[in-house]
C-alpha positions, 0 to 999 in steps of 0.5 A, a space after each residue: 406724520 403731519 399735523 393739521 391746519 389749526 382751527 380758529 373756532 372756539 368751544 363755548 364754556 360757561 363762566 361757572 365752569 371756568 370758575 370751578 376749573 380755576 378753583 379746582 386747580 388752586 385746591 390741587 396746587 395747595 394740596 400738593 404744596 405747589 403754591 403759585 404754579 399758575 405762573 408756570 404758563 411760561 415755557 421752561 428754558 432749563 431742565 429740572 433735575 427731579 425724579 421723572 414724572 414730577 409735576 413742576 408747573 400747572 396753569 389753566 388753559 384758555 377755553 379756546 384750547 379745550 376740545 369739546 367735552 372738557 370741563 377741566 383744561 390745564 397746561 402742565 410742566 413735568 420732568 421726564 427722561 430725554 435724549 441720552 437718558 438725561 433728565 429734562 422738562 416737558 410740557 403738555 395738556 390735561 383735560 378732564 370730562 367733569 368736576 366729580 370723578 367716578 368711583 376710582 377716578 377717571 381712566 386716563 388716556 395718554 394722547 400722543 400727537 402727530 407731527 406739528 414741527 420741531 420748534 417751541 412755537 409748534 407745541 400743541 399746548 401753546 396753540 388751540 387744538 386742531 380740528 382733528 384733535 377737537 374731534 378725537 379728544 372730544 370723543 375720548 372725553 365724552 366716553 369718560 376718559 381724562 386725557 393727558 397729552 404730552 408735547 414731547 421733549 423739546 417742544 416747549 421745553 429745553 432743547 430741540 425736539 428729537 423727532 421720531 426718537 421713540 423712547 424719548 417720546 414714550 417717556 414723555 407720554 408715560 411721565 405725564 400720567 405719573 405727574 397727574 397721579 402725583 398731583 391728584 391721585 383721587 381724580 385719576 384711576 390707576 389704569 391707563 392707555 395710550 393712543 396716537 396718530 402718525 408720529 403719535 402712533 409711532 410714539 404710542 407703540 414705543 409707549 406700549 412696549 416700555 410702559 410697564 418696565 419704565 413705570 411699573 407702579 402704574 396700571 397700563 392696559 394697552 395701545 391704540 396706534 393709527 398709521 404709525 411710521 415704521 420700517 423706514 430706516 432701510 429706505 432712508 439710509 439708502 438715499 443719495 444726492 441723486 434721489 428724488 421722492 414724492 415732493 410732499 414727503 420732502 418736509 418730513 425727510 428734513 424733520 427726520 434728518 433734524 431728529 437724528 441730529 438731535 438724538 445722535 449728536 455724535 453722528 456728525 450729520 453735517 458730514 452727509 449734508 449739502 450746503 442746502 441740506 445744512 440750511 434746511 435741517 437748521 430751519 427744520 429745528 425751529 419751523 412748524 409744518 406750514 412754514 417748513 413745507 413752504 421752505 422745502 417746496 419744490 426741493 428733492 431729498 437728494 438736494 439735501 445730501 452731499 454724499 450718500 447715507 450709509 450703514 452708520 447713519 442707519 445704525 443711528 436712526 434705527 436705534 431710536 426710530 425702529 418700532 419694537 416688534 416684541 415686548 408688548 405685554 398688553 394688547 395693541 390696536 393698529 389702524 391703517 388705510 390702504 390709500 394713505 399717502 403719508 405712511 404707505 400701507 405696505 410699511 404697516 403691513 410689514 410691521 404687523 406681520 413682524 408683530 404677529 410672527 413674534 406672537 405679540 397681542 396685536 389687533 389690526 384693522 384696515 380701511 379702504 380709500 381713506 386719507 392719513 388723517 381720516 383713518 384716525 376718525 374712521 377708527 375711533 369707534 373701534 378704538 374706543 371699544 378696544 379701550 373699553 375692553 381693557 377695563 376687564 383685563 
């Protein structure tokens, strides 16, 4: 679920390439009747009530925000479905591997990112790609995919990010694909897939379960999910003020509490929290990974609680967090390491067993001795082969 230390390195691009990108963006804006949208680089502060998947802004990204292999890079804003089914505005990034698409357009990969934090400053579209993203997104781009990458609702857009609210994250991942097709249908192929790590792996699975129902006009083909958090609700909902767990998971627990509070404002999360927990959860809604990790260093999860969590909390958390174990109408690829210290393999094993028990089209690959982040890199070749196999389905 965590993000990664941000890289200060840049990827060089030629001036003609940047000029071509700007010219292409200008042509697209004019063609779609969206003059002057380059000014939309500022983060939106209010939701735009328009059909989900409506593009509301586009601006060039600086070259240091491009992964290797990108020839077009833009930051976009678009409408989506937020908490409680309400319309919201979401930000994200769009990268294309060339200026001339193949016949039928570039196939689209919707990339769902790992945990970066909950505040606006944590949005990936406002920061250079992490070293991990440069590797992963660059690999997809070199394989001829156009990459669209949602920031998720509340990260750079209005409101607070509902961390690990699976349906809301999925809507953002789907609606950015819709927005790109409405912007320039000739550039992008109809078929698309989703891929993500950790929080993004969780979002990818929800996307796979909801894509054809939510956006039947798009040609969804399949899901890549690496180390997705799952089966946590029964564990988290049993926590008490006396609970201690591994210190490196305390930050993530603070984000989970903050996410539940945003997704379920009627729960009265504050009634479960200690004064320290109230302060930490408030900070979790604005601080990015490094700062929130420092904020919670040396603390235990029990210190955040004034009373035990209970069935009411479990019902609220589970309704938005619990990964669907049925309803996938296209193939799913899941990768997991047995040495993952963030998402333990036994949780993913449980998830895959449940998927197989309900006859879902899942392929499961396990890796030995790899860290949480390294699993995504190690599984890239298999993930790309899996995605390529979807073109004939």
